[in-house]
C-alpha positions as CSV (number, residue, x, y, z in Angstrom):
1,M,48.0,-2.7,26.0
2,N,50.9,-5.3,24.8
3,L,47.3,-7.6,24.1
4,L,46.4,-5.0,21.3
5,M,49.7,-4.8,20.1
6,L,49.8,-8.5,20.2
7,L,46.2,-9.1,18.3
8,A,46.9,-6.6,16.1
9,S,50.7,-8.2,14.7
10,E,48.3,-11.5,14.8
11,F,45.4,-10.9,12.3
12,A,47.9,-8.4,10.2
13,D,48.2,-11.1,8.0
14,S,44.5,-12.5,8.4
15,S,41.9,-11.4,5.1
16,F,40.0,-10.0,7.5
17,V,42.0,-7.0,8.1
18,R,43.2,-7.2,4.5
19,L,39.6,-6.2,3.9
20,F,39.2,-3.0,4.8
21,T,43.1,-2.2,4.6
22,D,43.9,-2.7,0.6
23,M,40.5,-1.8,-0.4
24,N,40.6,0.4,-4.0
25,P,38.3,3.6,-4.0
26,W,36.0,1.7,-6.2
27,C,35.0,-0.8,-4.2
28,I,34.5,1.5,-1.2
29,G,32.5,4.1,-3.0
30,L,30.1,1.2,-4.8
31,F,29.9,-1.0,-1.5
32,V,29.0,2.5,0.7
33,L,26.8,4.3,-2.1
34,G,24.8,0.1,-2.2
35,I,24.5,0.3,2.0
36,I,23.3,4.1,1.3
37,F,21.0,3.1,-1.3
38,C,19.4,0.2,0.8
39,I,18.7,2.1,3.8
40,I,17.2,5.0,1.6
41,E,14.9,2.3,0.0
42,V,14.4,1.4,3.8
43,F,12.7,4.1,5.2
44,M,11.3,5.6,1.2
45,P,9.7,2.0,0.3
46,G,9.2,2.9,-3.7
47,F,9.3,1.1,-6.6
48,G,12.5,-1.1,-5.4
49,F,14.7,0.9,-7.3
50,F,17.1,1.9,-4.5
51,G,16.8,-1.8,-3.1
52,I,18.1,-2.9,-6.0
53,S,20.3,-0.6,-7.3
54,G,22.0,-1.1,-4.1
55,T,21.9,-4.4,-4.4
56,I,23.8,-4.8,-7.2
57,M,26.4,-2.0,-6.3
58,I,27.1,-3.8,-3.0
59,V,27.3,-6.7,-5.0
60,I,29.7,-5.3,-8.0
61,G,31.8,-3.8,-4.8
62,M,32.2,-7.4,-3.3
63,I,33.3,-9.0,-7.3
64,L,35.8,-5.8,-8.0
65,R,37.7,-6.5,-4.0
66,L,37.5,-10.1,-5.3
67,I,39.2,-9.4,-8.9
68,F,41.9,-7.3,-6.7
69,D,44.0,-9.1,-4.3
70,G,40.5,-10.9,-3.1
71,D,40.8,-14.4,-1.8
72,A,37.5,-16.9,-0.6
73,W,38.2,-15.5,3.2
74,M,37.3,-12.7,1.5
75,L,34.3,-12.9,-0.3
76,L,33.0,-14.8,2.7
77,Y,33.7,-11.9,5.5
78,M,32.0,-9.2,2.9
79,L,29.0,-11.9,2.3
80,L,28.5,-11.7,6.3
81,I,28.8,-8.0,6.9
82,F,26.1,-7.9,3.8
83,A,24.1,-9.9,5.8
84,A,24.1,-8.3,9.2
85,L,23.8,-5.6,7.3
86,L,20.5,-6.5,5.6
87,V,19.2,-8.2,9.3
88,L,19.9,-4.9,10.8
89,L,17.9,-3.0,8.1
90,F,14.8,-5.6,8.9
91,F,15.2,-4.8,12.5
92,V,15.3,-0.7,11.9
93,F,12.5,-1.5,9.7
94,S,10.2,-3.3,11.8
95,K,10.7,-1.4,15.0
96,I,9.4,1.5,13.2
97,L,6.6,-0.1,12.2
98,K,5.2,-1.3,15.3
99,K,5.7,2.1,16.7
100,G,3.2,3.5,14.1
101,A,6.0,6.0,12.4
102,K,5.2,5.1,8.8
103,T,1.8,4.1,9.2
104,K,0.0,7.8,7.9
105,G,2.6,7.7,5.1
106,S,1.1,7.7,1.4
107,I,1.8,4.0,1.1
108,F,0.5,3.1,4.4
109,Y,-2.4,4.8,5.0
110,S,-5.9,3.6,4.6
111,D,-9.0,4.9,5.7
112,I,-12.2,5.2,4.3
113,A,-13.6,8.1,2.0
114,V,-16.4,9.5,3.8
115,P,-15.6,10.5,7.5
116,E,-17.9,8.6,9.6
117,D,-19.9,11.1,11.1
118,K,-20.9,12.9,7.8
119,T,-22.1,9.2,6.6
120,Q,-25.4,7.9,7.9
121,G,-26.1,4.7,5.6
122,T,-28.4,3.3,3.7
123,K,-32.0,5.5,4.1
124,D,-34.5,3.0,5.3
125,F,-37.4,2.9,2.3
126,S,-39.5,0.1,3.9
127,A,-42.5,2.6,5.6
128,F,-42.9,3.4,1.5
129,L,-44.1,-0.2,0.8
130,Q,-47.8,-0.4,-0.3
131,K,-48.0,3.6,-1.0
132,V,-49.8,5.2,-3.7
133,G,-48.1,7.8,-5.6
134,T,-47.9,9.9,-8.4
135,T,-44.7,10.3,-11.6
136,Q,-42.8,13.2,-11.7
137,T,-40.9,12.4,-14.7
138,V,-41.2,9.3,-17.4
139,L,-39.9,6.0,-16.1
140,R,-38.4,4.1,-18.6
141,P,-38.0,2.4,-16.6
142,I,-35.8,4.1,-14.3
143,G,-37.4,7.6,-13.2
144,K,-38.7,10.1,-10.3
145,A,-41.8,9.4,-8.6
146,M,-43.8,11.6,-5.8
147,V,-44.2,8.8,-2.7
148,G,-45.8,9.8,0.4
149,G,-45.1,13.9,0.2
150,E,-41.2,12.7,-0.9
151,V,-39.6,12.7,-4.2
152,L,-37.9,8.9,-5.0
153,D,-35.9,6.8,-7.6
154,V,-38.0,4.4,-8.5
155,V,-37.6,1.5,-11.2
156,A,-41.1,0.6,-13.0
157,R,-41.4,-3.3,-13.1
158,D,-43.4,-3.4,-16.4
159,G,-41.3,-1.2,-18.2
160,F,-42.1,2.3,-19.0
161,I,-44.9,4.4,-17.1
162,E,-46.2,7.9,-18.4
163,K,-45.5,11.5,-16.5
164,G,-48.3,11.8,-13.8
165,K,-49.4,8.4,-13.9
166,K,-50.7,6.4,-10.5
167,V,-48.1,4.1,-9.1
168,Q,-47.9,1.8,-6.2
169,V,-45.1,0.4,-4.4
170,I,-44.5,-3.2,-4.5
171,A,-41.0,-3.9,-3.0
172,V,-38.3,-2.2,-1.4
173,E,-34.6,-4.0,-1.7
174,G,-32.0,-1.1,-0.2
175,Q,-32.8,2.2,-2.6
176,K,-34.3,-0.1,-5.0
177,I,-38.4,1.0,-4.7
178,E,-40.1,-0.8,-7.5
179,V,-43.5,0.3,-8.5
180,I,-46.3,-1.0,-11.0
181,E,-48.6,1.3,-12.8
182,I,-52.3,1.6,-11.0
183,E,-55.6,2.4,-12.9
184,E,-57.1,5.7,-11.8
185,E,-60.6,5.5,-10.2
């Protein structure tokens, strides 16, 4: 107990002790509110309003503390406390991300638009190659044609083809089915 009293009396005049004992209420308010805003920014990231505002409040609190009976040592102590706080918040935030607590949040959530069990991919139209069909609509140059018992979206290679004309599939590239008009016999 005597050791604590000795340490307390030894450091009573130090800048570190005066940093907290002689602090103006405005400085305390700005410093605490700035810390709260920085914590809010860590847990609810957005446009940076809370982070920037919190940092500005902490800096203004430090400047006011120096104006009201401060010295260079107090500035050093405040900067060290602020840096330690930022490092602590960084480690807390990185631990939260590693555990996956924020991975399903609105900002961090990324997934495909169509569920994997609902999609079948691109249909293979290569079976229609060289088959003959009949146009169901006018091809200008895109339209519909009945080929092999199925109505398909097709593209006329040589411009327009009237409705009811015979066409032959000459090329298939993914979903693009290219046709040409053939002469009826």
